[in-house]
C-alpha positions as CSV (number, residue, x, y, z in Angstrom):
1,M,41.6,134.9,80.0
2,K,42.0,137.8,77.8
3,T,41.2,140.6,80.0
4,N,44.7,141.7,81.0
5,R,46.6,140.3,78.1
6,R,49.5,142.3,76.7
7,L,51.3,140.8,73.7
8,L,53.9,141.7,71.2
9,L,53.9,139.2,68.2
10,I,56.8,139.8,65.6
11,S,56.8,138.3,62.3
12,N,60.7,137.9,62.0
13,S,63.5,138.4,64.5
14,T,66.0,139.3,61.9
15,H,65.2,141.6,58.9
16,F,67.3,141.7,55.8
17,G,70.4,143.9,56.2
18,R,70.1,144.3,59.9
19,G,71.0,142.4,63.0
20,Y,69.1,140.3,65.5
21,L,66.0,142.2,66.7
22,D,67.5,145.5,65.4
23,H,64.3,146.5,63.4
24,V,62.0,146.0,66.4
25,A,64.3,147.0,69.4
26,D,62.5,150.4,69.9
27,E,59.2,148.6,69.8
28,I,60.3,145.9,72.3
29,L,61.6,148.6,74.7
30,D,58.4,150.6,74.5
31,F,56.5,147.3,75.1
32,L,58.6,146.4,78.1
33,G,58.3,149.8,79.8
34,S,59.7,149.7,83.2
35,T,60.3,145.9,83.0
36,Q,63.9,145.2,83.3
37,T,64.0,141.3,83.2
38,V,62.9,138.9,80.5
39,L,62.5,135.0,80.8
40,F,63.6,133.6,77.4
41,F,62.3,130.4,75.8
42,P,64.9,129.0,73.3
43,Y,63.1,125.7,72.8
44,A,62.4,126.3,69.0
45,L,66.2,125.8,68.2
46,H,68.3,122.6,68.8
47,D,71.3,124.7,70.2
48,Q,69.5,126.2,73.1
49,D,72.7,127.4,74.9
50,G,73.9,129.1,71.7
51,Y,70.4,130.7,71.3
52,A,70.3,131.8,74.9
53,A,73.6,133.5,74.7
54,K,72.6,135.3,71.5
55,G,69.5,136.5,73.1
56,K,71.1,137.5,76.3
57,A,73.8,139.6,74.4
58,R,71.1,141.4,72.4
59,F,68.8,142.2,75.4
60,N,71.8,143.4,77.4
61,Q,72.5,145.9,74.5
62,M,69.0,147.3,75.4
63,G,69.6,147.4,79.2
64,I,67.4,144.3,79.9
65,E,68.5,141.3,81.9
66,L,67.7,138.1,80.1
67,T,67.5,134.6,81.7
68,S,66.9,131.5,79.7
69,I,64.2,129.1,81.1
70,H,66.2,126.0,80.1
71,Q,69.0,127.0,82.4
72,V,66.8,127.4,85.5
73,P,66.1,124.4,88.0
74,D,62.2,124.9,88.1
75,P,60.8,126.2,84.8
76,R,57.2,126.4,86.1
77,Q,58.3,128.5,89.1
78,A,60.4,130.8,86.8
79,I,57.2,131.6,84.8
80,D,55.2,132.1,87.9
81,H,57.7,134.8,89.0
82,A,58.5,136.3,85.6
83,Q,57.5,139.9,84.6
84,S,57.8,139.1,81.0
85,I,58.7,136.2,78.7
86,F,60.3,136.1,75.2
87,V,59.5,133.0,73.1
88,G,62.0,132.9,70.3
89,G,61.8,131.7,66.7
90,G,62.8,128.6,65.1
91,N,60.7,125.3,64.4
92,T,57.2,125.7,65.7
93,F,56.6,122.0,66.1
94,R,59.7,121.5,68.2
95,L,58.7,124.5,70.4
96,L,55.3,123.4,71.1
97,N,56.4,119.7,71.7
98,T,58.8,120.9,74.3
99,L,56.2,123.0,76.0
100,Y,54.0,119.9,76.1
101,E,56.7,117.7,77.5
102,L,57.5,120.1,80.2
103,D,53.8,120.8,80.9
104,L,54.2,124.6,80.6
105,L,51.2,125.7,78.4
106,E,48.6,126.2,81.1
107,T,51.2,128.0,83.4
108,I,51.9,130.5,80.6
109,K,48.3,131.0,79.8
110,Q,47.4,131.7,83.4
111,R,50.4,134.2,83.8
112,V,49.5,136.0,80.8
113,S,45.9,136.4,81.9
114,E,47.2,137.9,85.1
115,G,49.2,140.6,83.1
116,M,52.6,138.9,82.4
117,L,54.0,140.4,79.2
118,Y,54.2,138.0,76.3
119,L,56.8,138.6,73.6
120,G,57.0,136.3,70.7
121,A,58.9,136.1,67.3
122,S,58.1,133.8,64.4
123,A,57.4,130.4,66.1
124,G,56.9,132.3,69.3
125,S,54.1,134.2,67.6
126,N,52.7,131.1,66.0
127,I,52.0,129.5,69.3
128,A,50.0,132.5,70.6
129,G,47.0,131.4,68.4
130,P,44.6,128.6,69.0
131,T,46.6,126.1,67.0
132,I,49.8,125.8,64.9
133,R,48.0,124.7,61.9
134,T,49.0,127.8,59.8
135,T,52.8,127.6,60.5
136,N,55.1,127.4,57.5
137,D,57.4,125.0,59.4
138,M,58.2,121.3,58.6
139,P,56.9,118.9,61.4
140,I,60.3,117.6,62.4
141,V,58.8,116.3,65.7
142,E,55.2,115.4,66.6
143,P,53.6,117.2,69.4
144,P,50.8,115.6,71.3
145,S,48.4,118.1,69.8
146,F,48.4,121.1,67.4
147,E,46.6,123.1,70.1
148,A,48.7,126.0,71.2
149,L,48.4,128.7,73.9
150,G,45.2,130.4,72.6
151,L,46.2,133.8,73.8
152,V,44.5,135.3,70.8
153,S,41.3,134.0,68.9
154,F,42.8,134.0,65.4
155,Q,45.5,132.0,63.7
156,L,48.9,133.4,62.7
157,N,51.1,133.1,59.7
158,P,54.5,134.8,60.2
159,H,56.8,135.3,57.3
160,Y,54.0,135.6,54.9
161,I,55.3,135.8,51.3
162,D,53.4,137.2,48.3
163,A,53.4,135.1,45.1
164,D,56.2,136.1,42.6
165,P,54.4,136.8,39.2
166,Q,57.7,135.8,37.4
167,T,58.2,132.5,39.1
168,T,58.0,129.2,37.2
169,H,57.2,127.2,40.4
170,M,53.8,125.6,40.0
171,G,53.0,124.7,43.6
172,E,50.6,126.4,45.9
173,T,51.2,129.9,46.9
174,R,51.2,130.9,50.6
175,E,47.8,132.5,50.0
176,E,46.4,129.3,48.4
177,R,47.5,127.3,51.3
178,L,45.9,129.7,53.9
179,M,42.7,129.7,51.8
180,Q,42.8,125.9,51.9
181,F,43.0,126.1,55.6
182,L,39.7,128.1,55.6
183,E,38.0,125.5,53.6
184,D,38.0,123.3,56.5
185,N,38.3,125.7,59.5
186,E,36.5,128.9,60.6
187,T,39.1,130.7,62.5
188,P,40.5,133.8,60.7
189,V,44.2,133.9,59.9
190,L,46.4,137.0,60.2
191,A,49.3,136.8,58.0
192,L,52.4,138.9,58.9
193,R,54.9,139.9,56.3
194,E,58.5,140.4,57.1
195,G,58.7,143.6,59.1
196,S,55.3,143.6,60.6
197,L,54.2,142.9,64.1
198,L,51.2,143.1,66.4
199,R,50.8,145.1,69.5
200,I,47.9,143.6,71.6
201,E,46.5,145.3,74.7
202,N,43.4,143.6,76.2
203,E,41.0,143.3,73.2
204,R,42.7,145.8,70.9
205,V,44.9,144.3,68.2
206,L,47.1,147.0,66.5
207,L,49.3,146.1,63.4
208,K,52.7,147.9,63.5
209,G,56.0,147.9,61.8
210,F,56.7,148.8,58.1
211,T,54.9,146.3,56.0
212,N,51.1,145.3,55.6
213,G,49.6,142.5,57.1
214,R,46.9,140.3,55.3
215,L,43.7,139.1,57.0
216,F,42.1,135.8,55.7
217,R,38.5,135.1,56.6
218,K,36.4,132.1,55.6
219,G,34.2,133.0,52.5
220,C,36.0,136.3,52.0
221,E,38.7,137.8,49.8
222,P,41.9,138.5,51.7
223,V,42.2,142.1,53.1
224,E,45.3,144.2,53.5
225,V,46.0,145.7,56.9
226,A,48.2,148.8,56.9
227,P,50.7,149.6,59.7
228,G,49.0,151.7,62.4
229,S,45.7,150.0,61.7
230,E,43.5,148.2,64.3
231,V,42.7,144.7,63.0
232,V,38.9,143.9,62.8
233,F,38.0,140.3,62.4
234,G,34.2,140.5,62.1
């Protein structure tokens, strides 16, 4: 499955003070290379037409033609012929539920194994992992399973937020919630702060962007991963 994989997994599609995908546009263009077309998945938002229009306008600015999968007559056939796909952010439960309803998970996995480029942001990054159990999102719908694409062997947590030492909030921090996940699960979790992303080529996982990632492993203290570093899970 993972031999030919090429993925770009982004924590956030909009960064504070900048427009949609502005902070990762150069990285996206470098990742796509000579690929001039992208198949867009807007399933994580309710207004799929509006989301598709937003994505089309932004990719057109980069010289890339974007087609939304919700507007094609045969989604599975569209994936079979796609050079690259972009799975946008929104609610992870809604996104995964729609992929189950349309029976598209296995088709995506097969095409990625064959070399189709996978670009994900936020929820689109979440579903690249084995499950969506480490998403921050509210379960507004109930998918048949939490099992996701499994394109990578580790869990993801986009939009990771560090604890504020000045806060009066007494609930669990994001770190505590991820450590709780590891009390009952063995799979490592890579948390992506705003501004960070992963470039994955075959078995190499490289953290990029301008903020650190944070690696959580069962029985270990969390480890900071600096931009430009290869992530080692062992």
